[in-house]
N, CA, C and O atoms as CSV, one atom per row, in Angstrom:
chain,resi,resn,atom,element,x,y,z
A,1,MET,N,N,11.006,-8.626,-7.225
A,1,MET,CA,C,9.766,-7.995,-7.629
A,1,MET,C,C,8.907,-7.695,-6.392
A,1,MET,O,O,8.325,-6.617,-6.266
A,2,LEU,N,N,8.847,-8.647,-5.513
A,2,LEU,CA,C,8.043,-8.480,-4.302
A,2,LEU,C,C,8.650,-7.417,-3.394
A,2,LEU,O,O,7.931,-6.607,-2.811
A,3,ARG,N,N,9.972,-7.422,-3.277
A,3,ARG,CA,C,10.665,-6.458,-2.416
A,3,ARG,C,C,10.479,-5.029,-2.935
A,3,ARG,O,O,10.255,-4.109,-2.149
A,4,GLU,N,N,10.571,-4.842,-4.250
A,4,GLU,CA,C,10.397,-3.514,-4.824
A,4,GLU,C,C,8.978,-2.988,-4.604
A,4,GLU,O,O,8.786,-1.826,-4.248
A,5,GLY,N,N,8.007,-3.842,-4.815
A,5,GLY,CA,C,6.615,-3.435,-4.630
A,5,GLY,C,C,6.308,-3.065,-3.191
A,5,GLY,O,O,5.619,-2.079,-2.929
A,6,ILE,N,N,6.817,-3.853,-2.262
A,6,ILE,CA,C,6.580,-3.570,-0.845
A,6,ILE,C,C,7.326,-2.309,-0.419
A,6,ILE,O,O,6.828,-1.536,0.400
A,7,GLY,N,N,8.520,-2.102,-0.974
A,7,GLY,CA,C,9.269,-0.882,-0.664
A,7,GLY,C,C,8.540,0.364,-1.137
A,7,GLY,O,O,8.439,1.348,-0.405
A,8,LEU,N,N,8.032,0.318,-2.361
A,8,LEU,CA,C,7.267,1.448,-2.882
A,8,LEU,C,C,5.989,1.674,-2.071
A,8,LEU,O,O,5.600,2.814,-1.816
A,9,ALA,N,N,5.350,0.594,-1.674
A,9,ALA,CA,C,4.130,0.711,-0.874
A,9,ALA,C,C,4.428,1.319,0.486
A,9,ALA,O,O,3.644,2.123,0.989
A,10,ALA,N,N,5.549,0.946,1.084
A,10,ALA,CA,C,5.916,1.496,2.391
A,10,ALA,C,C,6.142,3.002,2.299
A,10,ALA,O,O,5.715,3.752,3.176
A,11,VAL,N,N,6.809,3.440,1.244
A,11,VAL,CA,C,7.020,4.878,1.054
A,11,VAL,C,C,5.686,5.577,0.826
A,11,VAL,O,O,5.427,6.633,1.403
A,12,GLY,N,N,4.848,4.994,-0.008
A,12,GLY,CA,C,3.541,5.586,-0.292
A,12,GLY,C,C,2.648,5.656,0.936
A,12,GLY,O,O,1.970,6.659,1.162
A,13,LEU,N,N,2.649,4.594,1.724
A,13,LEU,CA,C,1.838,4.592,2.940
A,13,LEU,C,C,2.353,5.606,3.954
A,13,LEU,O,O,1.564,6.251,4.644
A,14,SER,N,N,3.669,5.749,4.047
A,14,SER,CA,C,4.244,6.719,4.981
A,14,SER,C,C,3.866,8.147,4.596
A,14,SER,O,O,3.434,8.937,5.435
A,15,VAL,N,N,4.036,8.460,3.322
A,15,VAL,CA,C,3.681,9.800,2.848
A,15,VAL,C,C,2.177,10.021,2.978
A,15,VAL,O,O,1.737,11.100,3.374
A,16,GLY,N,N,1.398,9.010,2.650
A,16,GLY,CA,C,-0.053,9.123,2.762
A,16,GLY,C,C,-0.522,9.331,4.194
A,16,GLY,O,O,-1.428,10.127,4.442
A,17,LEU,N,N,0.086,8.625,5.133
A,17,LEU,CA,C,-0.275,8.811,6.543
A,17,LEU,C,C,0.074,10.211,7.025
A,17,LEU,O,O,-0.689,10.829,7.767
A,18,LEU,N,N,1.226,10.706,6.604
A,18,LEU,CA,C,1.628,12.063,6.984
A,18,LEU,C,C,0.658,13.099,6.415
A,18,LEU,O,O,0.237,14.019,7.116
A,19,LEU,N,N,0.310,12.941,5.148
A,19,LEU,CA,C,-0.635,13.882,4.534
A,19,LEU,C,C,-2.035,13.756,5.134
A,19,LEU,O,O,-2.736,14.758,5.275
A,20,ALA,N,N,-2.445,12.555,5.483
A,20,ALA,CA,C,-3.753,12.364,6.109
A,20,ALA,C,C,-3.780,13.000,7.497
A,20,ALA,O,O,-4.791,13.571,7.907
A,21,PHE,N,N,-2.674,12.899,8.209
A,21,PHE,CA,C,-2.572,13.534,9.521
A,21,PHE,C,C,-2.705,15.050,9.390
A,21,PHE,O,O,-3.431,15.686,10.155
A,22,ILE,N,N,-2.003,15.619,8.423
A,22,ILE,CA,C,-2.068,17.070,8.194
A,22,ILE,C,C,-3.463,17.485,7.756
A,22,ILE,O,O,-3.997,18.478,8.250
A,23,ALA,N,N,-4.055,16.744,6.841
A,23,ALA,CA,C,-5.396,17.073,6.360
A,23,ALA,C,C,-6.425,16.945,7.480
A,23,ALA,O,O,-7.362,17.740,7.554
A,24,GLY,N,N,-6.261,15.960,8.343
A,24,GLY,CA,C,-7.175,15.803,9.474
A,24,GLY,C,C,-7.103,16.984,10.423
A,24,GLY,O,O,-8.122,17.451,10.931
A,25,ARG,N,N,-5.890,17.462,10.656
A,25,ARG,CA,C,-5.733,18.632,11.535
A,25,ARG,C,C,-6.356,19.871,10.899
A,25,ARG,O,O,-6.987,20.676,11.585
A,26,LEU,N,N,-6.177,20.022,9.584
A,26,LEU,CA,C,-6.733,21.195,8.896
A,26,LEU,C,C,-8.251,21.142,8.809
A,26,LEU,O,O,-8.914,22.177,8.881
A,27,ALA,N,N,-8.800,19.952,8.655
A,27,ALA,CA,C,-10.247,19.799,8.495
A,27,ALA,C,C,-10.976,19.620,9.818
A,27,ALA,O,O,-12.191,19.421,9.819
A,28,SER,N,N,-10.282,19.683,10.931
A,28,SER,CA,C,-10.926,19.422,12.221
A,28,SER,C,C,-12.023,20.436,12.535
A,28,SER,O,O,-12.949,20.117,13.280
A,29,GLY,N,N,-11.945,21.622,12.000
A,29,GLY,CA,C,-12.988,22.621,12.218
A,29,GLY,C,C,-14.281,22.290,11.485
A,29,GLY,O,O,-15.352,22.740,11.893
A,30,PHE,N,N,-14.200,21.528,10.434
A,30,PHE,CA,C,-15.381,21.180,9.642
A,30,PHE,C,C,-16.074,19.913,10.117
A,30,PHE,O,O,-17.233,19.679,9.774
A,31,LEU,N,N,-15.390,19.100,10.892
A,31,LEU,CA,C,-15.937,17.819,11.327
A,31,LEU,C,C,-16.711,17.985,12.634
A,31,LEU,O,O,-16.202,18.552,13.601
A,32,LEU,N,N,-17.920,17.495,12.648
A,32,LEU,CA,C,-18.747,17.571,13.841
A,32,LEU,C,C,-18.916,16.178,14.431
A,32,LEU,O,O,-19.327,15.253,13.730
A,33,ASN,N,N,-18.605,16.022,15.699
A,33,ASN,CA,C,-18.737,14.760,16.430
A,33,ASN,C,C,-17.888,13.627,15.841
A,33,ASN,O,O,-18.211,12.451,16.011
A,34,VAL,N,N,-16.807,13.987,15.153
A,34,VAL,CA,C,-15.901,12.997,14.589
A,34,VAL,C,C,-14.477,13.426,14.933
A,34,VAL,O,O,-14.109,14.588,14.760
A,35,LYS,N,N,-13.680,12.475,15.424
A,35,LYS,CA,C,-12.283,12.790,15.718
A,35,LYS,C,C,-11.488,12.845,14.412
A,35,LYS,O,O,-11.571,11.914,13.611
A,36,PRO,N,N,-10.731,13.899,14.182
A,36,PRO,CA,C,-9.965,13.976,12.933
A,36,PRO,C,C,-8.783,13.014,12.890
A,36,PRO,O,O,-8.300,12.685,11.806
A,37,LEU,N,N,-8.319,12.566,14.021
A,37,LEU,CA,C,-7.156,11.681,14.074
A,37,LEU,C,C,-7.514,10.378,14.777
A,37,LEU,O,O,-6.940,10.049,15.815
A,38,ASP,N,N,-8.447,9.650,14.221
A,38,ASP,CA,C,-8.898,8.386,14.792
A,38,ASP,C,C,-7.836,7.308,14.535
A,38,ASP,O,O,-7.647,6.908,13.386
A,39,PRO,N,N,-7.146,6.832,15.567
A,39,PRO,CA,C,-6.064,5.863,15.340
A,39,PRO,C,C,-6.560,4.527,14.782
A,39,PRO,O,O,-5.834,3.874,14.031
A,40,LEU,N,N,-7.755,4.116,15.125
A,40,LEU,CA,C,-8.289,2.859,14.598
A,40,LEU,C,C,-8.502,2.950,13.089
A,40,LEU,O,O,-8.170,2.020,12.354
A,41,ALA,N,N,-9.058,4.072,12.630
A,41,ALA,CA,C,-9.271,4.251,11.190
A,41,ALA,C,C,-7.944,4.287,10.442
A,41,ALA,O,O,-7.813,3.677,9.381
A,42,PHE,N,N,-6.965,4.993,10.986
A,42,PHE,CA,C,-5.660,5.063,10.346
A,42,PHE,C,C,-5.022,3.673,10.271
A,42,PHE,O,O,-4.449,3.306,9.246
A,43,ALA,N,N,-5.121,2.917,11.335
A,43,ALA,CA,C,-4.520,1.588,11.370
A,43,ALA,C,C,-5.222,0.627,10.407
A,43,ALA,O,O,-4.564,-0.138,9.703
A,44,LEU,N,N,-6.556,0.667,10.377
A,44,LEU,CA,C,-7.292,-0.238,9.488
A,44,LEU,C,C,-7.033,0.068,8.021
A,44,LEU,O,O,-6.841,-0.846,7.218
A,45,VAL,N,N,-7.028,1.338,7.672
A,45,VAL,CA,C,-6.785,1.708,6.274
A,45,VAL,C,C,-5.367,1.330,5.861
A,45,VAL,O,O,-5.152,0.822,4.760
A,46,THR,N,N,-4.404,1.575,6.740
A,46,THR,CA,C,-3.024,1.205,6.436
A,46,THR,C,C,-2.887,-0.303,6.277
A,46,THR,O,O,-2.208,-0.772,5.364
A,47,LEU,N,N,-3.517,-1.053,7.147
A,47,LEU,CA,C,-3.469,-2.506,7.070
A,47,LEU,C,C,-4.114,-3.029,5.791
A,47,LEU,O,O,-3.552,-3.901,5.129
A,48,LEU,N,N,-5.281,-2.508,5.440
A,48,LEU,CA,C,-5.969,-2.957,4.230
A,48,LEU,C,C,-5.197,-2.600,2.966
A,48,LEU,O,O,-5.107,-3.414,2.047
A,49,LEU,N,N,-4.640,-1.398,2.909
A,49,LEU,CA,C,-3.853,-1.020,1.737
A,49,LEU,C,C,-2.574,-1.850,1.645
A,49,LEU,O,O,-2.165,-2.243,0.552
A,50,GLY,N,N,-1.951,-2.113,2.772
A,50,GLY,CA,C,-0.764,-2.963,2.779
A,50,GLY,C,C,-1.067,-4.372,2.313
A,50,GLY,O,O,-0.286,-4.968,1.571
A,51,LEU,N,N,-2.191,-4.903,2.742
A,51,LEU,CA,C,-2.607,-6.239,2.313
A,51,LEU,C,C,-2.901,-6.273,0.817
A,51,LEU,O,O,-2.545,-7.233,0.134
A,52,ALA,N,N,-3.552,-5.227,0.307
A,52,ALA,CA,C,-3.844,-5.155,-1.128
A,52,ALA,C,C,-2.553,-5.099,-1.942
A,52,ALA,O,O,-2.456,-5.733,-2.993
A,53,VAL,N,N,-1.578,-4.357,-1.469
A,53,VAL,CA,C,-0.290,-4.280,-2.167
A,53,VAL,C,C,0.409,-5.625,-2.138
A,53,VAL,O,O,0.980,-6.051,-3.142
A,54,LEU,N,N,0.370,-6.288,-1.013
A,54,LEU,CA,C,1.015,-7.594,-0.898
A,54,LEU,C,C,0.403,-8.594,-1.877
A,54,LEU,O,O,1.130,-9.336,-2.538
A,55,VAL,N,N,-0.897,-8.621,-1.973
A,55,VAL,CA,C,-1.567,-9.528,-2.914
A,55,VAL,C,C,-1.256,-9.134,-4.350
A,55,VAL,O,O,-1.008,-9.994,-5.195
A,56,ALA,N,N,-1.271,-7.817,-4.628
A,56,ALA,CA,C,-1.016,-7.343,-5.987
A,56,ALA,C,C,0.421,-7.617,-6.426
A,56,ALA,O,O,0.675,-7.763,-7.622
A,57,CYS,N,N,1.352,-7.689,-5.503
A,57,CYS,CA,C,2.740,-8.001,-5.844
A,57,CYS,C,C,2.995,-9.504,-5.846
A,57,CYS,O,O,3.823,-9.990,-6.617
A,58,PHE,N,N,2.302,-10.232,-5.003
A,58,PHE,CA,C,2.550,-11.660,-4.867
A,58,PHE,C,C,2.076,-12.452,-6.082
A,58,PHE,O,O,2.757,-13.380,-6.519
A,59,ILE,N,N,0.926,-12.099,-6.624
A,59,ILE,CA,C,0.357,-12.873,-7.736
A,59,ILE,C,C,1.273,-12.861,-8.965
A,59,ILE,O,O,1.562,-13.935,-9.493
A,60,PRO,N,N,1.748,-11.697,-9.451
A,60,PRO,CA,C,2.662,-11.738,-10.594
A,60,PRO,C,C,4.004,-12.413,-10.267
A,60,PRO,O,O,4.588,-13.075,-11.125
A,61,ALA,N,N,4.484,-12.249,-9.051
A,61,ALA,CA,C,5.742,-12.885,-8.668
A,61,ALA,C,C,5.582,-14.404,-8.677
A,61,ALA,O,O,6.485,-15.122,-9.107
A,62,ARG,N,N,4.465,-14.880,-8.215
A,62,ARG,CA,C,4.197,-16.328,-8.209
A,62,ARG,C,C,4.121,-16.866,-9.633
A,62,ARG,O,O,4.646,-17.942,-9.922
A,63,ARG,N,N,3.466,-16.116,-10.526
A,63,ARG,CA,C,3.380,-16.541,-11.924
A,63,ARG,C,C,4.764,-16.568,-12.572
A,63,ARG,O,O,5.068,-17.460,-13.364
A,64,ALA,N,N,5.593,-15.592,-12.233
A,64,ALA,CA,C,6.930,-15.525,-12.829
A,64,ALA,C,C,7.788,-16.697,-12.401
A,64,ALA,O,O,8.652,-17.128,-13.164
A,65,THR,N,N,7.578,-17.225,-11.209
A,65,THR,CA,C,8.383,-18.365,-10.768
A,65,THR,C,C,7.998,-19.653,-11.481
A,65,THR,O,O,8.771,-20.610,-11.477
A,66,LYS,N,N,6.832,-19.695,-12.084
A,66,LYS,CA,C,6.381,-20.912,-12.754
A,66,LYS,C,C,6.837,-20.986,-14.216
A,66,LYS,O,O,6.657,-22.018,-14.863
A,67,VAL,N,N,7.421,-19.909,-14.739
A,67,VAL,CA,C,7.857,-19.890,-16.128
A,67,VAL,C,C,9.274,-20.426,-16.219
A,67,VAL,O,O,10.142,-20.054,-15.429
A,68,ASP,N,N,9.501,-21.303,-17.189
A,68,ASP,CA,C,10.835,-21.840,-17.425
A,68,ASP,C,C,11.733,-20.716,-17.958
A,68,ASP,O,O,11.364,-20.053,-18.927
A,69,PRO,N,N,12.902,-20.488,-17.346
A,69,PRO,CA,C,13.764,-19.382,-17.775
A,69,PRO,C,C,14.206,-19.491,-19.243
A,69,PRO,O,O,14.287,-18.476,-19.934
A,70,MET,N,N,14.487,-20.686,-19.717
A,70,MET,CA,C,14.908,-20.844,-21.113
A,70,MET,C,C,13.777,-20.498,-22.073
A,70,MET,O,O,14.009,-19.915,-23.132
A,71,GLU,N,N,12.574,-20.854,-21.705
A,71,GLU,CA,C,11.432,-20.529,-22.553
A,71,GLU,C,C,11.195,-19.019,-22.582
A,71,GLU,O,O,10.848,-18.460,-23.623
A,72,ALA,N,N,11.379,-18.375,-21.455
A,72,ALA,CA,C,11.209,-16.926,-21.401
A,72,ALA,C,C,12.290,-16.229,-22.213
A,72,ALA,O,O,12.002,-15.229,-22.871
A,73,LEU,N,N,13.521,-16.721,-22.189
A,73,LEU,CA,C,14.595,-16.128,-22.988
A,73,LEU,C,C,14.372,-16.342,-24.471
A,73,LEU,O,O,14.675,-15.458,-25.272
A,74,ARG,N,N,13.853,-17.490,-24.853
A,74,ARG,CA,C,13.543,-17.731,-26.268
A,74,ARG,C,C,12.438,-16.818,-26.765
A,74,ARG,O,O,12.444,-16.398,-27.922
A,75,TYR,N,N,11.509,-16.517,-25.906
A,75,TYR,CA,C,10.371,-15.645,-26.271
A,75,TYR,C,C,10.856,-14.235,-26.574
A,75,TYR,O,O,10.341,-13.578,-27.479
A,76,GLU,N,N,11.847,-13.770,-25.818
A,76,GLU,CA,C,12.386,-12.419,-26.012
A,76,GLU,C,C,13.159,-12.431,-27.280
A,76,GLU,O,O,13.717,-11.407,-27.672
């Protein structure tokens, strides 16, 4: 569960970074006194989104490990 979530997040972050790079280049004419490709902003946003995904995947995975497998099979 954790591996799948992180894999999907990695693909999403990669595509998002590529699109943000393209959008920054296209919008550079509209931005005044702001760099369109600020590496610190890109790194911080990527780090924060990655951390949010990790927490969002870890909590359900942790809960799933605490359930007795026989009890879960009986429930189904």
